[in-house]
Every structure is written in structure tokens, then in C-alpha cells.
C-alpha atoms as an extended CHARMM CRD file, in Angstrom:
* protein
*
       172  EXT
         1         1  MET       CA             -1.2540000000        7.7100000000       41.2300000000  PROA      1               0.0000000000
         2         2  PRO       CA              1.6710000000        5.9120000000       39.5470000000  PROA      2               0.0000000000
         3         3  LYS       CA              3.4810000000        7.7800000000       36.8260000000  PROA      3               0.0000000000
         4         4  LYS       CA              2.9170000000        6.3950000000       33.3350000000  PROA      4               0.0000000000
         5         5  LYS       CA              6.0650000000        5.0270000000       31.6940000000  PROA      5               0.0000000000
         6         6  LYS       CA              7.2190000000        6.8110000000       28.5800000000  PROA      6               0.0000000000
         7         7  GLY       CA              7.7910000000        4.5830000000       25.5920000000  PROA      7               0.0000000000
         8         8  TYR       CA              7.1530000000        0.8920000000       25.1140000000  PROA      8               0.0000000000
         9         9  GLU       CA              8.7340000000       -2.0620000000       26.8860000000  PROA      9               0.0000000000
        10        10  TRP       CA              8.9860000000       -5.6840000000       25.7620000000  PROA      10              0.0000000000
        11        11  GLU       CA             10.1250000000       -8.6780000000       27.7530000000  PROA      11              0.0000000000
        12        12  ILE       CA              9.9840000000      -12.3600000000       26.9020000000  PROA      12              0.0000000000
        13        13  GLY       CA              7.1140000000      -13.8210000000       28.9220000000  PROA      13              0.0000000000
        14        14  GLY       CA              5.8010000000      -10.3440000000       29.7610000000  PROA      14              0.0000000000
        15        15  THR       CA              2.6360000000       -8.5740000000       28.6890000000  PROA      15              0.0000000000
        16        16  LEU       CA              2.7670000000       -6.9660000000       25.2770000000  PROA      16              0.0000000000
        17        17  PRO       CA              2.6540000000       -3.1790000000       25.3280000000  PROA      17              0.0000000000
        18        18  GLU       CA             -0.6110000000       -1.6530000000       24.1460000000  PROA      18              0.0000000000
        19        19  LEU       CA             -0.3260000000       -0.0360000000       20.7280000000  PROA      19              0.0000000000
        20        20  GLU       CA             -1.0480000000        3.6440000000       21.2180000000  PROA      20              0.0000000000
        21        21  GLU       CA             -2.9760000000        5.7480000000       18.7380000000  PROA      21              0.0000000000
        22        22  HSD       CA              0.0450000000        7.6250000000       17.3500000000  PROA      22              0.0000000000
        23        23  SER       CA              1.7810000000        4.3070000000       16.5920000000  PROA      23              0.0000000000
        24        24  GLN       CA             -1.3520000000        2.9140000000       14.9610000000  PROA      24              0.0000000000
        25        25  ALA       CA             -1.3250000000        5.9450000000       12.6540000000  PROA      25              0.0000000000
        26        26  LYS       CA              2.4030000000        5.4940000000       11.9770000000  PROA      26              0.0000000000
        27        27  HSD       CA              1.8410000000        1.8470000000       11.0330000000  PROA      27              0.0000000000
        28        28  ARG       CA             -0.9970000000        2.7580000000        8.6330000000  PROA      28              0.0000000000
        29        29  VAL       CA              1.2160000000        5.3730000000        6.9470000000  PROA      29              0.0000000000
        30        30  LEU       CA              4.1880000000        2.9860000000        6.8220000000  PROA      30              0.0000000000
        31        31  ASP       CA              2.1070000000        0.1960000000        5.2860000000  PROA      31              0.0000000000
        32        32  ALA       CA              0.6180000000        2.5110000000        2.6430000000  PROA      32              0.0000000000
        33        33  TYR       CA              4.0100000000        4.0720000000        1.8560000000  PROA      33              0.0000000000
        34        34  ILE       CA              5.8700000000        0.7820000000        1.4030000000  PROA      34              0.0000000000
        35        35  GLN       CA              3.1000000000       -0.6280000000       -0.7660000000  PROA      35              0.0000000000
        36        36  ARG       CA              2.8710000000        2.4880000000       -2.9230000000  PROA      36              0.0000000000
        37        37  TYR       CA              6.6600000000        2.7250000000       -3.2310000000  PROA      37              0.0000000000
        38        38  LEU       CA              6.9630000000       -0.8520000000       -4.4900000000  PROA      38              0.0000000000
        39        39  ARG       CA              4.0290000000       -0.4990000000       -6.8830000000  PROA      39              0.0000000000
        40        40  VAL       CA              5.6780000000        2.5770000000       -8.4090000000  PROA      40              0.0000000000
        41        41  MET       CA              9.1150000000        0.9530000000       -8.5580000000  PROA      41              0.0000000000
        42        42  PHE       CA              7.7190000000       -2.1600000000      -10.2480000000  PROA      42              0.0000000000
        43        43  ALA       CA              5.2560000000       -0.2790000000      -12.4960000000  PROA      43              0.0000000000
        44        44  ASP       CA              7.5080000000       -0.8860000000      -15.4900000000  PROA      44              0.0000000000
        45        45  PRO       CA              7.0990000000       -4.5870000000      -16.3370000000  PROA      45              0.0000000000
        46        46  ARG       CA             10.6270000000       -4.5860000000      -17.7320000000  PROA      46              0.0000000000
        47        47  ARG       CA             12.0670000000       -4.1470000000      -14.2050000000  PROA      47              0.0000000000
        48        48  PRO       CA             13.0590000000       -7.7220000000      -13.3610000000  PROA      48              0.0000000000
        49        49  ASN       CA             14.3670000000       -7.1570000000       -9.8590000000  PROA      49              0.0000000000
        50        50  MET       CA             15.2370000000       -4.6200000000       -7.2060000000  PROA      50              0.0000000000
        51        51  ARG       CA             17.2570000000       -4.4680000000       -4.0170000000  PROA      51              0.0000000000
        52        52  LEU       CA             15.7460000000       -2.3730000000       -1.2400000000  PROA      52              0.0000000000
        53        53  HSD       CA             17.0710000000       -1.6060000000        2.2270000000  PROA      53              0.0000000000
        54        54  VAL       CA             14.6190000000       -0.5420000000        4.9050000000  PROA      54              0.0000000000
        55        55  VAL       CA             16.2320000000        0.7400000000        8.0880000000  PROA      55              0.0000000000
        56        56  ASP       CA             14.0320000000        0.7160000000       11.1810000000  PROA      56              0.0000000000
        57        57  GLY       CA             16.2260000000        2.7360000000       13.5230000000  PROA      57              0.0000000000
        58        58  PHE       CA             14.0570000000        2.3100000000       16.6220000000  PROA      58              0.0000000000
        59        59  CYS       CA             12.3520000000       -0.9830000000       15.7710000000  PROA      59              0.0000000000
        60        60  GLY       CA             10.8140000000       -2.0720000000       19.0610000000  PROA      60              0.0000000000
        61        61  GLY       CA              9.8670000000       -5.6490000000       19.8310000000  PROA      61              0.0000000000
        62        62  GLY       CA              7.7710000000       -6.3780000000       16.7520000000  PROA      62              0.0000000000
        63        63  LEU       CA              4.4530000000       -7.0740000000       18.4910000000  PROA      63              0.0000000000
        64        64  TYR       CA              1.8850000000       -5.0470000000       20.3830000000  PROA      64              0.0000000000
        65        65  ARG       CA             -1.4140000000       -5.6450000000       22.0910000000  PROA      65              0.0000000000
        66        66  ALA       CA             -4.5280000000       -4.1350000000       20.5450000000  PROA      66              0.0000000000
        67        67  PRO       CA             -6.0400000000       -1.4110000000       22.7510000000  PROA      67              0.0000000000
        68        68  GLY       CA             -8.4300000000       -2.8920000000       25.3170000000  PROA      68              0.0000000000
        69        69  SER       CA             -7.7400000000       -6.4360000000       24.1400000000  PROA      69              0.0000000000
        70        70  THR       CA             -5.2710000000       -9.3020000000       24.2300000000  PROA      70              0.0000000000
        71        71  ASN       CA             -5.1070000000       -9.5450000000       20.4240000000  PROA      71              0.0000000000
        72        72  GLU       CA             -1.6300000000       -9.1990000000       18.9350000000  PROA      72              0.0000000000
        73        73  LEU       CA             -0.8300000000       -6.5130000000       16.3920000000  PROA      73              0.0000000000
        74        74  PRO       CA              2.3350000000       -6.3540000000       14.2780000000  PROA      74              0.0000000000
        75        75  GLY       CA              5.0250000000       -3.8080000000       15.0450000000  PROA      75              0.0000000000
        76        76  SER       CA              6.9300000000       -1.8830000000       12.3900000000  PROA      76              0.0000000000
        77        77  PRO       CA              9.2970000000       -4.7220000000       11.3120000000  PROA      77              0.0000000000
        78        78  PHE       CA              6.2910000000       -6.9060000000       10.4670000000  PROA      78              0.0000000000
        79        79  VAL       CA              4.2370000000       -4.0350000000        9.0240000000  PROA      79              0.0000000000
        80        80  ILE       CA              7.1370000000       -3.4200000000        6.6170000000  PROA      80              0.0000000000
        81        81  ALA       CA              7.5970000000       -7.1080000000        5.7240000000  PROA      81              0.0000000000
        82        82  ASP       CA              3.8470000000       -7.7260000000        5.3240000000  PROA      82              0.0000000000
        83        83  ALA       CA              3.4830000000       -4.6830000000        3.0520000000  PROA      83              0.0000000000
        84        84  MET       CA              6.3150000000       -5.9870000000        0.8620000000  PROA      84              0.0000000000
        85        85  ALA       CA              4.8210000000       -9.4810000000        0.7290000000  PROA      85              0.0000000000
        86        86  ASN       CA              1.3700000000       -8.1520000000       -0.1930000000  PROA      86              0.0000000000
        87        87  VAL       CA              2.6870000000       -6.0910000000       -3.0990000000  PROA      87              0.0000000000
        88        88  MET       CA              4.9540000000       -8.8190000000       -4.4410000000  PROA      88              0.0000000000
        89        89  ALA       CA              2.0320000000      -11.2690000000       -4.3930000000  PROA      89              0.0000000000
        90        90  GLU       CA             -0.1850000000       -8.7120000000       -6.1230000000  PROA      90              0.0000000000
        91        91  ILE       CA              2.4310000000       -8.0410000000       -8.8020000000  PROA      91              0.0000000000
        92        92  GLY       CA              2.8680000000      -11.7750000000       -9.3350000000  PROA      92              0.0000000000
        93        93  LEU       CA             -0.8350000000      -12.1290000000      -10.1120000000  PROA      93              0.0000000000
        94        94  ASN       CA             -0.7180000000       -9.3480000000      -12.6860000000  PROA      94              0.0000000000
        95        95  ARG       CA              2.5050000000      -10.1850000000      -14.5340000000  PROA      95              0.0000000000
        96        96  LYS       CA              3.6810000000      -12.9480000000      -16.7710000000  PROA      96              0.0000000000
        97        97  ASN       CA              7.1840000000      -12.8130000000      -15.2730000000  PROA      97              0.0000000000
        98        98  GLN       CA              7.4250000000      -12.3750000000      -11.5130000000  PROA      98              0.0000000000
        99        99  PRO       CA              9.9690000000       -9.7050000000      -10.5580000000  PROA      99              0.0000000000
       100       100  THR       CA             12.2010000000      -10.3560000000       -7.5730000000  PROA      100             0.0000000000
       101       101  LEU       CA             12.7170000000       -8.2030000000       -4.5350000000  PROA      101             0.0000000000
       102       102  ASP       CA             15.9360000000       -8.5220000000       -2.5580000000  PROA      102             0.0000000000
       103       103  ALA       CA             14.9070000000       -6.7500000000        0.6280000000  PROA      103             0.0000000000
       104       104  HSD       CA             17.1470000000       -6.0430000000        3.5970000000  PROA      104             0.0000000000
       105       105  LEU       CA             15.4030000000       -5.0680000000        6.8140000000  PROA      105             0.0000000000
       106       106  TRP       CA             17.7330000000       -3.3860000000        9.2990000000  PROA      106             0.0000000000
       107       107  MET       CA             16.2790000000       -3.4060000000       12.8250000000  PROA      107             0.0000000000
       108       108  VAL       CA             18.0190000000       -1.4150000000       15.5480000000  PROA      108             0.0000000000
       109       109  ASP       CA             17.0060000000       -0.8910000000       19.1510000000  PROA      109             0.0000000000
       110       110  ASN       CA             18.9910000000        0.1430000000       22.1970000000  PROA      110             0.0000000000
       111       111  SER       CA             17.1310000000       -2.1120000000       24.6400000000  PROA      111             0.0000000000
       112       112  GLU       CA             18.5870000000       -5.6000000000       25.0580000000  PROA      112             0.0000000000
       113       113  LYS       CA             15.2380000000       -6.9510000000       26.3450000000  PROA      113             0.0000000000
       114       114  THR       CA             13.4950000000       -5.5140000000       23.3090000000  PROA      114             0.0000000000
       115       115  ILE       CA             15.9770000000       -7.0740000000       20.8730000000  PROA      115             0.0000000000
       116       116  ASP       CA             15.7160000000      -10.4210000000       22.6790000000  PROA      116             0.0000000000
       117       117  PHE       CA             11.9230000000      -10.2190000000       22.3800000000  PROA      117             0.0000000000
       118       118  LEU       CA             12.1650000000       -9.3030000000       18.6870000000  PROA      118             0.0000000000
       119       119  LYS       CA             14.5090000000      -12.2290000000       17.9790000000  PROA      119             0.0000000000
       120       120  SER       CA             12.1060000000      -14.5670000000       19.7920000000  PROA      120             0.0000000000
       121       121  THR       CA              9.2030000000      -13.2100000000       17.7520000000  PROA      121             0.0000000000
       122       122  LEU       CA             11.1470000000      -13.6160000000       14.5000000000  PROA      122             0.0000000000
       123       123  MET       CA             11.7050000000      -17.2760000000       15.3530000000  PROA      123             0.0000000000
       124       124  ARG       CA              7.9260000000      -17.7770000000       15.6830000000  PROA      124             0.0000000000
       125       125  ARG       CA              6.7980000000      -15.5110000000       12.8650000000  PROA      125             0.0000000000
       126       126  ASN       CA              9.0430000000      -15.7230000000        9.8410000000  PROA      126             0.0000000000
       127       127  LEU       CA              9.7170000000      -12.8730000000        7.4800000000  PROA      127             0.0000000000
       128       128  PRO       CA              9.0300000000      -13.4400000000        3.7650000000  PROA      128             0.0000000000
       129       129  PRO       CA             11.8240000000      -15.4150000000        2.0800000000  PROA      129             0.0000000000
       130       130  PHE       CA             12.9740000000      -12.4020000000        0.0640000000  PROA      130             0.0000000000
       131       131  VAL       CA             13.6540000000      -10.3740000000        3.2390000000  PROA      131             0.0000000000
       132       132  THR       CA             17.0610000000      -10.6290000000        4.8990000000  PROA      132             0.0000000000
       133       133  SER       CA             17.0090000000       -9.4220000000        8.4860000000  PROA      133             0.0000000000
       134       134  HSD       CA             19.8280000000       -7.5380000000       10.1720000000  PROA      134             0.0000000000
       135       135  ILE       CA             19.3270000000       -6.9840000000       13.8950000000  PROA      135             0.0000000000
       136       136  ARG       CA             21.4610000000       -4.6710000000       16.0050000000  PROA      136             0.0000000000
       137       137  HSD       CA             21.3020000000       -4.0560000000       19.7370000000  PROA      137             0.0000000000
       138       138  SER       CA             22.7370000000       -0.5530000000       19.8640000000  PROA      138             0.0000000000
       139       139  ASP       CA             21.9940000000        3.1300000000       19.9000000000  PROA      139             0.0000000000
       140       140  PHE       CA             21.0660000000        3.9500000000       16.3170000000  PROA      140             0.0000000000
       141       141  GLU       CA             23.6840000000        6.6570000000       15.8540000000  PROA      141             0.0000000000
       142       142  LEU       CA             26.4340000000        4.1670000000       16.7840000000  PROA      142             0.0000000000
       143       143  VAL       CA             25.5660000000        1.7470000000       13.9580000000  PROA      143             0.0000000000
       144       144  LEU       CA             24.4230000000        4.2260000000       11.3110000000  PROA      144             0.0000000000
       145       145  ASP       CA             27.8190000000        4.4300000000        9.5850000000  PROA      145             0.0000000000
       146       146  GLU       CA             28.0980000000        0.6200000000        9.4690000000  PROA      146             0.0000000000
       147       147  ILE       CA             24.6100000000        0.3260000000        7.9630000000  PROA      147             0.0000000000
       148       148  LEU       CA             25.3310000000        3.0320000000        5.3790000000  PROA      148             0.0000000000
       149       149  GLU       CA             28.5850000000        1.3090000000        4.3930000000  PROA      149             0.0000000000
       150       150  LYS       CA             26.8270000000       -2.0400000000        3.9330000000  PROA      150             0.0000000000
       151       151  ILE       CA             24.0510000000       -0.4490000000        1.8910000000  PROA      151             0.0000000000
       152       152  SER       CA             26.6090000000        1.2990000000       -0.3240000000  PROA      152             0.0000000000
       153       153  ALA       CA             28.7390000000       -1.8500000000       -0.6850000000  PROA      153             0.0000000000
       154       154  GLY       CA             25.9260000000       -3.7680000000       -2.3760000000  PROA      154             0.0000000000
       155       155  ASN       CA             26.0900000000       -4.6250000000       -6.0430000000  PROA      155             0.0000000000
       156       156  SER       CA             23.7750000000       -1.8030000000       -7.0830000000  PROA      156             0.0000000000
       157       157  ARG       CA             24.8940000000        1.4280000000       -8.7280000000  PROA      157             0.0000000000
       158       158  THR       CA             22.0500000000        3.2530000000       -7.0310000000  PROA      158             0.0000000000
       159       159  PRO       CA             21.2520000000        1.7410000000       -3.6520000000  PROA      159             0.0000000000
       160       160  ARG       CA             17.6630000000        2.2250000000       -2.6010000000  PROA      160             0.0000000000
       161       161  ALA       CA             16.9720000000        2.7520000000        1.0780000000  PROA      161             0.0000000000
       162       162  ILE       CA             14.0760000000        3.8730000000        3.2370000000  PROA      162             0.0000000000
       163       163  PHE       CA             14.8220000000        5.0480000000        6.7750000000  PROA      163             0.0000000000
       164       164  LEU       CA             12.1900000000        4.8640000000        9.5070000000  PROA      164             0.0000000000
       165       165  LEU       CA             13.4350000000        6.9150000000       12.4410000000  PROA      165             0.0000000000
       166       166  ASP       CA             10.5130000000        7.2580000000       14.8360000000  PROA      166             0.0000000000
       167       167  GLN       CA             12.3120000000        7.4790000000       18.1560000000  PROA      167             0.0000000000
       168       168  TYR       CA              9.3020000000        7.4970000000       20.5240000000  PROA      168             0.0000000000
       169       169  GLY       CA             10.4910000000        7.8640000000       24.0900000000  PROA      169             0.0000000000
       170       170  TYR       CA             14.0520000000        8.7080000000       22.9870000000  PROA      170             0.0000000000
       171       171  LEU       CA             15.4010000000       11.7110000000       24.8700000000  PROA      171             0.0000000000
       172       172  ASP       CA             18.5130000000       12.5650000000       22.8600000000  PROA      172             0.0000000000
């Protein structure tokens, strides 16, 4: 019996990896957290705008296959972006003046094939216009200082950042 591979693998033209139960749960929590966070941050109608950095330290390829199916499911970069878009649309319906979100989504993965797949997916499925993407092919710990410097260098006195560091299949 062949040994099951640990972790997920993406390759342009290949079969999408099946989204496992633990990752489905992670995506539900991530979606709920991002939406709740933004609702709380924009609860005060006097808040006109906010800059938010979300760092996905082990981002994966951005798409999965639904269990037992060929249907595509979003990976964490798109779960994050979709959650932001949903809340900003909701807030826009309930406010006279639409606040703005300047979101920066940092996506890091150490697999070149995975990053290539993610870039290809981003070309087909755009992020919301208020999300700036930053993609790094690297081990997360090697780019962490650079990311922290760029977050701190922004024009905000209090930079806001959320770090998602679910390193499934990562041995170190």
C-alpha cells in the first residue's frame, strides 16, 4: 500500500489537492475571525479608513478540491480576501459614508510549484481592489523580518496585523 503524502501539493495542470477536514475547520474559523474583526474595527461610524496586514505564512496554492468531488474550494488567501470583501460590502449597505480598507495580504510558501500555482490562480481569480498582494517564495522565517519592517514602515502609528501560521506538513 503506497504511503500517503504529508501536506498538500499544487502544480499547474495537476489535480487540486483534496481539502482535508482540519483545513475546512481552519477556513471556517479564519472566515469568521476576519469578518468579526472587521465588523468590530468598523463599528464606530466615525472610523473612515483602516490599513490591515494579513500574513499567511504557509499560504498554499489558493485552491483545493472538495472532498469526493471535482468542485473547487478557496484556500486561505481567498478565504481571507472574500471575508474582507463580504464585510466591506455589508458595511457599505449600512452606512452613509463607505469606509475604506487598505488591506495587504502577505502570502509566503516555501514550494516554488505552489507559489507558481498561486500566482496562476491570482491571475484568473482577482483579489478585491482594496487588497494588495505580496507573494514570497521562501521559508517563512527567512522573510519574517522583511515583512515586519514593511508593516512597521507604513504610515500608521499603530500598524494592525493578523498572522496566520498554520504550517501543516512543516517539520521544523
